[in-house]
C-alpha positions as a printed Julia matrix, in Angstrom:
213×3 Matrix{Float64}:
 -17.76   -0.38   -1.77
 -18.15    1.68   -4.96
 -16.63   -1.13   -7.03
 -18.85   -3.74   -5.35
 -22.09   -1.81   -5.91
 -21.13   -0.93   -9.48
 -20.29   -4.46  -10.56
 -23.24   -6.06   -8.77
 -25.57   -3.88  -10.84
 -23.53   -4.18  -14.01
 -23.38   -7.97  -14.02
 -26.75   -8.68  -12.45
 -25.73  -10.27   -9.13
 -28.42  -10.7    -6.42
 -29.42   -7.3    -4.96
 -30.55   -8.81   -1.64
 -27.05  -10.1    -0.96
 -25.58   -6.67   -1.73
 -28.06   -4.95    0.59
 -27.3    -7.4     3.4
 -23.56   -6.84    2.91
 -23.91   -3.05    3.04
 -26.09   -3.18    6.18
 -23.6    -5.51    7.9
 -20.64   -3.31    7.03
 -22.48   -0.16    8.13
 -23.42   -1.77   11.45
 -19.84   -2.86   12.12
 -18.55    0.64   11.3
 -21.1     2.35   13.56
 -20.38   -0.02   16.46
 -16.62    0.43   16.02
 -17.1     4.21   16.11
 -19.36    4.14   19.2
 -17.04    1.93   21.21
 -13.95    4.02   20.31
 -15.11    7.51   21.29
 -16.08    8.5    17.74
 -12.51    8.08   16.51
 -13.66    6.83   13.11
 -16.02    9.78   12.6
 -13.29   12.19   13.66
 -10.8    10.76   11.19
 -13.41   10.74    8.44
 -14.3    14.42    8.95
 -10.6    15.34    9.07
 -10.29   14.21    5.43
 -12.32   17.23    4.27
 -10.5    19.77    6.43
  -7.11   18.38    5.36
  -8.19   18.39    1.72
  -9.18   22.04    2.04
  -5.74   22.89    3.46
  -4.0    21.27    0.5
  -6.28   22.88   -2.1
  -5.97   26.36   -0.58
  -2.22   25.93    0.06
  -2.76   26.73    3.74
   0.31   27.43    5.87
  -0.51   24.29    7.88
  -0.83   22.18    4.74
   2.12   19.93    5.64
   0.2    18.71    8.68
  -2.58   17.3     6.51
  -3.17   13.58    6.7
  -1.32   13.21   10.01
   1.75   14.94    8.51
   1.66   12.85    5.34
   2.1    15.92    3.11
   5.26   16.8     5.01
   6.6    13.27    4.43
   5.39   12.87    0.83
   6.95   16.1    -0.48
  10.35   15.11    0.89
  10.07   11.5    -0.25
   9.36   12.78   -3.77
  12.51   14.89   -3.52
  14.5    11.76   -2.6
  12.98    9.89   -5.55
  14.13   12.68   -7.87
  17.67   12.33   -6.51
  17.83    8.55   -7.08
  15.05    7.66   -9.54
  16.56    4.42  -10.89
  17.84    2.5    -7.88
  16.25    4.34   -4.98
  17.89    4.81   -1.59
  17.84    1.08   -0.8
  15.56   -1.37    0.97
  14.65   -0.34    4.53
  17.04    2.63    4.48
  14.49    5.44    4.08
  14.96    6.43    7.72
  18.66    7.1     7.22
  18.16    8.89    3.89
  15.35   11.04    5.3
  17.37   12.04    8.36
  20.52   12.78    6.36
  18.68   15.05    3.93
  15.99   16.64    6.08
  17.27   16.59    9.65
  16.63   20.32   10.19
  13.16   20.09    8.64
  12.26   17.24   10.99
  13.39   19.14   14.09
  11.67   22.36   13.0
   8.43   20.56   12.18
   8.17   18.02   15.02
  10.18   19.95   17.6
  12.62   17.08   18.07
  14.64   14.54   16.15
  12.5    11.74   14.76
  12.97    8.78   12.45
  10.77    8.82    9.37
  11.34    5.36    7.9
   8.05    4.91    6.0
   6.59    6.98    3.16
   3.01    6.29    4.34
   2.18    5.65    0.7
   3.01    2.17   -0.54
   3.71    3.32   -4.08
   5.99    6.18   -3.06
   7.73    3.82   -0.64
   8.53    1.34   -3.41
   9.77    4.14   -5.69
  12.0     5.72   -3.04
  13.35    2.38   -1.78
  14.02    0.48   -5.01
  13.48    3.03   -7.79
  10.85    4.06  -10.31
  11.45    1.0   -12.59
  10.62   -1.21   -9.61
   7.35    0.67   -9.07
   6.49    0.39  -12.77
   7.06   -3.38  -12.67
   4.85   -3.7    -9.57
   2.05   -1.63  -11.11
   2.31   -3.54  -14.4
   1.92   -6.83  -12.54
  -1.12   -5.58  -10.6
  -2.68   -4.06  -13.72
  -2.32   -7.35  -15.57
  -4.08   -9.33  -12.84
  -6.85   -6.75  -12.35
  -7.5    -6.3   -16.07
  -7.85  -10.05  -16.57
 -10.02  -10.26  -13.46
 -12.31   -7.48  -14.64
 -12.87   -9.22  -17.96
 -13.9   -12.45  -16.21
 -16.1   -11.06  -13.4
 -19.32  -11.97  -15.23
 -18.09  -15.51  -15.93
 -17.25  -16.55  -12.35
 -19.03  -15.23   -9.23
 -15.98  -15.98   -7.03
 -13.98  -13.27   -8.8
 -16.09  -10.28   -7.71
 -15.4   -10.34   -3.92
 -11.7   -11.03   -4.46
 -11.45   -8.31   -7.11
 -13.11   -5.74   -4.83
 -10.96   -6.79   -1.87
  -7.77   -6.24   -3.89
  -9.08   -2.86   -5.15
  -9.84   -1.9    -1.54
  -6.32   -2.72   -0.4
  -4.69   -0.91   -3.31
  -6.84    2.17   -2.61
  -5.87    2.42    1.04
  -2.24    1.79    0.07
  -2.12    5.41   -1.15
  -2.25    6.51    2.47
  -0.67    3.63    4.35
   2.25    1.21    4.47
   2.58   -2.52    4.02
   2.28   -4.14    7.46
   2.85   -7.75    8.51
  -0.7    -8.22    9.79
  -2.32   -7.24    6.47
   0.16   -7.79    3.61
   0.02  -11.63    3.68
  -3.78  -11.51    3.4
  -3.51   -9.19    0.38
  -1.01  -11.44   -1.4
  -3.08  -14.54   -0.65
  -6.21  -12.86   -2.05
  -4.27  -11.67   -5.11
  -2.89  -15.16   -5.7
  -6.3   -16.8    -5.37
  -7.77  -14.15   -7.7
  -5.13  -14.81  -10.34
  -5.63  -18.59  -10.11
  -9.42  -18.38  -10.43
  -9.15  -15.92  -13.33
  -6.62  -18.14  -15.08
  -8.84  -21.23  -14.66
 -11.89  -19.29  -15.86
 -10.02  -18.11  -18.97
  -8.89  -21.64  -19.78
 -12.36  -23.1   -19.34
 -13.74  -20.5   -21.76
 -11.16  -21.27  -24.45
 -12.53  -23.16  -27.47
 -11.3   -26.73  -27.88
  -8.92  -27.04  -30.88
 -10.47  -28.77  -33.92
  -7.75  -31.43  -34.12
  -8.53  -32.48  -30.52
 -12.18  -32.9   -31.4
 -11.29  -35.05  -34.42
  -8.96  -37.23  -32.36
 -11.7   -37.72  -29.76
């Protein structure tokens, strides 16, 4: 939403369309919250209490973010152990249990399988290594940087750009799931194609081609 509002004002897109979009999104969010016993509001407010626990180093800090701090700190420890190759694809559950079995039992009160880092970037690093994460981030950065430069030249880029930014933002606190990941990759592919076409259309025609014509 921040990216959308910022770029609409920066590049002079219609304000009425932006206002209508914000109202629609707000209405959907409010209705979702009302029909689900205020679950959205509860989760939203928990962000601030969890943030306070982390900042103040509270004794219950590891429970912040639905136990994400507990998982993240140990995933980072695994990354440090195998920074180049990682623990292997889809083997985080085994690696986590082998290294932190007692921590899991003491924290959750029973044996549990923690097979996701609940942070897409940490999950890539722990599964296939830091170089793999760097390659992934370099690829995304390349697409987004090119997209940002062409936003003002093609109005189809803005919604796709903001959608990709939205996914990458929530990926800090979530995992790649089958119901969402394909949509993200489709949007990213369409964004890259449109940006590439926009760049080519803006390129000056070589002089020799003009002479031949």
